[in-house]
C-alpha positions in Angstrom: -50.3 132.6 -23.6 -51.9 132.8 -27.0 -51.5 135.9 -29.0 -55.2 136.2 -29.6 -56.1 136.2 -26.0 -57.5 139.6 -24.9 -56.6 141.1 -21.6 -59.1 143.5 -20.1 -57.6 146.3 -18.1 -59.2 149.0 -16.0 -57.4 152.2 -17.0 -57.5 153.3 -13.3 -54.9 150.7 -12.8 -52.8 151.5 -15.8 -49.9 154.0 -15.7 -49.8 155.7 -19.1 -46.3 155.5 -20.7 -46.2 158.9 -22.4 -44.9 161.9 -20.6 -45.2 164.0 -23.8 -48.3 165.9 -24.4 -50.2 165.4 -27.6 -49.3 168.0 -30.2 -52.0 170.2 -31.8 -51.8 168.2 -35.1 -54.7 166.0 -35.8 -55.0 162.3 -35.6 -57.7 160.9 -37.8 -61.1 161.7 -36.3 -62.9 158.8 -34.6 -65.7 157.6 -36.9 -66.6 154.0 -36.3 -65.4 153.0 -32.9 -62.2 151.3 -34.0 -59.3 151.2 -31.6 -57.1 152.7 -34.3 -59.2 155.9 -33.9 -57.8 156.2 -30.4 -54.2 156.4 -31.6 -52.5 159.8 -32.2 -49.3 159.2 -34.1 -48.3 162.9 -33.5 -47.7 162.4 -29.8 -44.0 162.8 -29.2 -43.2 164.6 -32.4 -41.9 167.7 -30.7 -39.8 168.5 -27.6 -37.3 165.9 -28.7 -39.7 163.0 -28.4 -38.3 161.8 -31.7 -41.3 159.8 -32.8 -42.6 159.8 -36.4 -46.2 160.3 -37.7 -45.9 158.3 -40.9 -47.2 154.9 -42.1 -46.1 151.5 -41.0 -47.6 148.1 -40.1 -46.7 146.3 -36.9 -43.0 145.5 -36.8 -42.7 146.4 -40.5 -39.4 146.9 -42.3 -40.7 150.2 -43.8 -41.8 153.3 -41.9 -42.7 155.8 -44.6 -42.8 159.2 -43.0 -42.2 162.9 -43.7 -38.9 164.5 -42.9 -38.9 168.2 -42.0 -35.2 168.8 -41.3 -35.0 167.5 -37.8 -32.1 165.1 -37.2 -34.4 162.1 -36.5 -37.0 163.0 -39.2 -40.1 165.0 -38.2 -40.4 167.9 -35.8 -43.9 169.4 -35.3 -42.5 172.9 -34.9 -41.1 172.9 -38.4 -43.2 173.9 -41.5 -41.5 172.4 -44.5 -41.2 168.8 -45.7 -38.1 167.7 -47.5 -39.3 164.3 -48.5 -41.1 161.2 -47.4 -38.5 158.6 -46.6 -38.6 154.9 -46.0 -36.9 154.2 -42.7 -37.5 155.7 -39.2 -36.9 154.5 -35.7 -39.4 155.7 -33.0 -38.0 157.5 -30.0 -34.3 157.4 -30.7 -32.1 160.5 -30.1 -29.5 160.1 -32.9 -29.9 160.4 -36.6 -30.5 157.1 -38.5 -32.5 156.0 -41.4 -34.3 158.5 -43.6 -33.3 156.6 -46.7 -34.7 157.7 -50.1 -36.6 160.9 -49.4 -39.2 161.2 -52.1 -41.1 164.5 -52.8 -43.7 165.4 -55.5 -43.1 168.8 -57.2 -44.3 170.8 -60.2 -42.4 172.7 -62.8 -38.8 172.5 -63.8 -36.4 170.4 -61.7 -33.3 172.4 -60.9 -32.5 171.9 -57.2 -30.9 168.7 -55.9 -30.6 169.6 -52.2 -33.8 168.7 -50.4 -33.4 171.7 -48.1 -33.8 173.9 -51.2 -36.8 172.2 -52.8 -38.7 171.5 -49.5 -42.4 172.2 -49.6 -44.3 174.2 -47.1 -47.2 172.6 -45.2 -49.7 173.4 -42.5 -50.8 171.1 -39.6 -54.4 172.3 -40.5 -54.1 170.2 -43.6 -52.4 167.1 -42.1 -53.7 163.9 -40.5 -52.4 160.5 -39.4 -53.6 157.2 -38.1 -52.0 153.8 -37.8 -50.9 152.8 -41.3 -51.8 156.1 -43.0 -50.6 159.7 -43.3 -51.9 162.6 -45.4 -50.7 166.1 -45.9 -51.5 169.0 -48.3 -48.4 170.8 -49.5 -48.1 174.5 -50.2 -47.5 173.6 -53.8 -51.1 172.4 -54.2 -50.1 168.7 -54.1 -51.8 166.2 -51.8 -49.5 163.4 -50.5 -50.8 160.2 -48.9 -48.7 157.4 -47.5 -49.5 153.8 -46.4 -47.4 150.6 -46.1 -47.0 146.9 -46.2 -44.3 145.0 -44.2 -41.7 145.6 -46.9 -43.0 148.4 -49.1 -44.1 152.0 -48.8 -47.0 153.0 -51.0 -47.5 156.6 -52.0 -50.4 158.5 -53.7 -49.9 162.0 -55.0 -52.7 164.2 -56.3 -51.3 167.0 -58.4 -52.7 170.1 -59.9 -53.5 169.9 -63.6 -50.0 170.3 -65.3 -47.7 168.7 -67.8 -44.8 169.0 -65.3 -45.9 166.8 -62.3 -42.6 165.5 -60.9 -41.6 162.9 -58.3 -38.0 163.5 -57.0 -36.2 160.4 -55.6 -33.2 161.6 -53.6 -30.8 158.7 -53.1 -27.8 160.7 -51.8 -29.5 162.4 -48.8 -30.8 160.8 -45.6 -30.9 161.2 -41.9 -27.7 159.1 -41.5 -24.3 160.0 -42.8 -24.3 159.2 -46.6 -21.8 156.7 -47.8 -22.6 156.7 -51.5 -25.6 156.2 -53.7 -26.5 154.7 -57.1 -29.8 155.4 -58.9 -30.9 153.8 -62.2 -34.1 154.3 -64.2 -34.9 150.8 -65.5 -37.9 151.6 -67.8 -40.8 154.0 -68.0 -42.3 153.0 -64.6 -39.4 151.7 -62.5 -36.5 153.3 -60.6 -33.9 151.3 -58.6 -31.4 152.6 -56.0 -28.6 151.4 -53.8 -27.9 153.6 -50.7 -25.0 153.2 -48.3 -24.6 154.9 -45.0 -23.0 155.3 -41.6 -24.3 156.9 -38.6 -26.3 156.8 -35.4 -24.6 158.3 -32.4 -21.2 157.5 -33.8 -19.7 156.6 -37.2 -20.9 153.0 -37.4 -21.4 150.8 -40.5 -21.2 151.0 -43.3 -24.4 149.3 -44.4 -26.5 149.4 -47.6 -30.2 149.4 -48.4 -31.7 148.6 -51.8 -34.9 150.0 -53.2 -37.1 149.6 -56.3 -39.9 152.0 -57.0 -42.7 151.1 -59.4 -45.2 153.7 -60.6 -48.8 153.1 -61.4 -48.5 154.5 -64.9 -45.7 155.4 -67.3 -43.9 158.7 -66.8 -43.5 161.1 -69.7 -40.0 162.4 -69.0 -37.1 161.7 -66.6 -33.7 162.7 -65.5 -31.0 162.2 -62.9 -28.3 164.1 -61.1 -24.9 163.6 -59.6 -23.2 166.4 -57.7 -25.8 169.1 -58.1 -26.2 169.0 -61.9 -29.6 167.8 -63.2 -29.4 166.1 -66.6 -32.6 165.5 -68.5 -33.0 162.0 -70.0 -30.1 160.7 -67.9 -30.9 157.1 -66.8 -28.4 156.9 -63.9 -26.7 159.0 -61.4 -25.1 159.1 -57.9 -27.4 161.7 -56.4 -31.0 161.1 -57.4 -33.5 161.0 -60.2 -36.8 162.6 -61.1 -39.7 161.3 -63.2 -42.5 163.4 -64.7 -46.1 162.9 -65.5 -48.8 164.6 -67.4 -51.7 165.3 -64.9 -53.8 167.6 -67.1 -56.5 164.9 -67.1 -55.5 162.2 -64.6 -54.2 164.0 -61.6 -53.3 161.0 -59.5 -50.0 159.1 -59.4 -49.4 156.1 -57.2 -46.0 154.5 -56.5 -44.8 151.5 -54.5 -41.3 151.3 -53.1 -39.9 148.0 -51.9 -36.9 147.8 -49.5 -34.2 145.2 -48.9 -31.1 145.1 -46.8 -29.7 142.1 -48.8 -29.5 143.1 -52.4 -31.4 144.4 -55.4 -32.8 140.9 -56.0 -34.3 141.1 -52.6 -36.0 144.4 -53.3 -37.4 143.0 -56.5 -38.8 140.0 -54.7 -40.4 142.1 -52.0 -42.0 144.2 -54.7 -43.4 141.1 -56.4 -44.6 139.7 -53.1 -46.2 142.8 -51.7 -46.7 145.3 -54.5 -49.3 145.5 -57.3 -52.2 146.5 -55.0 -54.1 149.7 -55.0 -53.4 152.4 -52.4 -56.8 152.1 -50.9 -56.5 148.4 -50.5 -53.1 148.6 -48.8 -54.4 151.3 -46.5 -57.4 149.2 -45.5 -55.2 146.1 -44.8 -52.8 148.2 -42.8 -55.6 149.5 -40.6 -56.9 146.0 -40.2 -53.5 144.8 -39.1 -53.3 147.5 -36.5 -56.8 146.8 -35.3 -56.0 143.2 -34.7 -52.8 144.1 -32.9 -54.3 146.7 -30.7 -57.3 144.5 -29.8 -55.0 142.1 -27.9 -55.6 144.6 -25.0 -59.1 145.9 -24.3 -59.0 148.9 -22.0 -62.1 150.3 -20.3 -62.8 153.0 -17.8 -61.2 156.4 -17.5 -61.8 159.3 -19.8 -61.2 159.4 -23.6 -58.0 161.3 -23.3 -56.6 158.6 -21.0 -57.6 155.8 -23.4 -56.1 157.7 -26.3 -52.8 158.0 -24.3 -52.9 154.3 -23.5 -53.5 153.1 -27.1 -51.1 155.6 -28.6 -48.4 154.1 -26.3 -49.5 150.6 -27.1 -49.2 151.4 -30.8 -45.6 152.6 -30.4 -44.8 149.3 -28.6 -45.6 147.4 -31.8 -43.4 149.5 -34.1 -40.1 147.7 -33.5 -38.0 145.6 -33.6 -38.4 145.4 -37.4 -38.6 142.7 -40.0 -35.2 142.3 -41.5 -35.7 139.3 -43.8 -37.0 139.6 -47.3 -40.2 137.8 -48.5 -38.0 134.9 -49.6 -36.5 134.5 -46.1 -33.1 135.9 -46.9 -31.5 138.4 -44.6 -28.1 140.1 -44.3 -26.2 138.8 -41.3 -23.8 140.6 -39.1 -21.0 139.0 -41.0 -22.3 141.0 -44.0 -23.2 137.8 -45.8 -26.7 136.6 -46.9 -28.4 134.0 -44.8 -31.8 132.3 -44.9 -34.3 132.3 -42.0 -36.1 129.0 -42.3 -39.2 128.6 -40.2 -39.1 132.0 -38.6 -39.0 135.7 -39.5 -35.7 137.5 -38.9 -35.9 140.8 -37.0 -33.4 143.6 -36.6 -33.1 147.1 -34.9 -32.4 146.3 -31.3 -32.7 149.2 -28.9 -32.0 146.9 -26.1 -30.8 149.4 -23.5 -34.2 151.0 -23.8 -36.5 148.0 -24.0 -35.1 145.0 -22.1 -36.9 145.9 -18.8 -40.3 146.6 -20.4 -41.1 146.1 -24.1 -39.6 142.6 -24.3 -41.9 141.4 -21.6 -44.9 143.1 -23.1 -44.3 141.5 -26.5 -43.8 138.1 -24.9 -47.4 138.5 -23.5 -49.1 140.2 -26.4 -47.1 139.0 -29.5 -45.7 135.6 -28.4 -45.0 134.4 -32.0 -43.1 137.5 -32.9 -41.3 137.5 -29.6 -40.1 133.9 -30.3 -38.8 134.9 -33.7 -37.1 138.0 -32.2 -35.3 135.7 -29.7 -34.3 133.4 -32.5 -33.0 136.4 -34.4 -30.8 137.5 -31.5 -29.3 134.0 -31.4 -28.7 134.2 -35.2 -26.9 137.5 -34.7 -24.5 135.8 -32.4 -24.1 132.8 -34.7 -23.5 135.0 -37.8 -21.4 137.8 -36.3 -19.8 136.3 -33.3 -21.4 138.3 -30.5 -24.8 139.3 -29.1 -26.1 142.7 -29.9 -25.9 145.8 -27.7 -27.7 148.3 -29.9 -28.0 146.8 -33.3 -29.2 148.7 -36.3 -29.9 146.8 -39.5 -26.9 144.5 -40.1 -24.4 146.4 -37.9 -23.6 147.0 -34.3 -23.7 150.7 -33.1 -22.0 150.0 -29.7 -24.3 152.7 -28.1 -25.1 152.8 -24.4 -23.5 150.9 -21.5 -23.9 147.5 -20.0 -25.1 144.2 -21.6 -28.9 144.5 -21.8 -29.2 141.5 -24.1 
């Protein structure tokens, strides 16, 4: 079956997949009849639904989303944001991901624990749609997020100040930290290496590499280790801050690229997918979701039922996730770099949850990606010596029973 073929379904014959009621938070208001207007990313963000409302493209490596202090990232009942981090998994019950929480602030930088510098927010000033998230913080800063396959793109609108900061916290995450390195390379670029363990048991370790490029030079910077912030320090084991003068130009954009292979992979991903304005990335992300959602055309029923259907379909296309870099390299389960030739390598295998349902759906609606996912599972066996049970990144978590693969 070709991936572009559209299946028309009568909603009267479709059983909606979400038992969680939509939260009061707002999805982007429908404006032009796009299918993306029917998706509410806030569904499942409370009552332990463990979904995330942030920005991603279909099967993307990056899921840039706010973290409020909940173990899996975002909880709708909480009212402070600790940072916008790069990696999230939709619907899981154990802590994983949350790498490199980034938060804009103003004033002096003194706190290094993101629970202390967390910013208040209200759901009245928050919205999300596929590939886009926006929130107004209590500090007077507006944060907007979008994404490509391997990068997260941020736009911050500050008050007029000479102390507009962006904090990059390399040592805190949703998983159990295993060490971090942060380095300020020049007046626009920050690089990190973050190691971690985690999920439902102490698995790993594994590392992620990031490089963040800002849209304009920063005027000051600093870094911290174990709680002490040092101005003009170019490296640290905790995190870093960069500062901008926004008395005239109040907007700062940043693109963060991710790799599971090495720093060279993060640099290559930034070159391949960075350098584009926030608005352009947002438009392309929405177009990618529109194409993906349009593989199924649903009619009949009331608007609430269609919203439930397309919100569920949206979440079906969030994972598994791209694991190979733009140059085709990926980190195998033998912890060595390999090259995926002629296909895209995928990772993050919640097989116990998906083998009865999502695998078949993707075979119908995303046959090219489903083929590459099957090839990726075979590569895991070839590289690491066994097929996955519940694989996260380049490691096996050994969660759940049976042999769902």
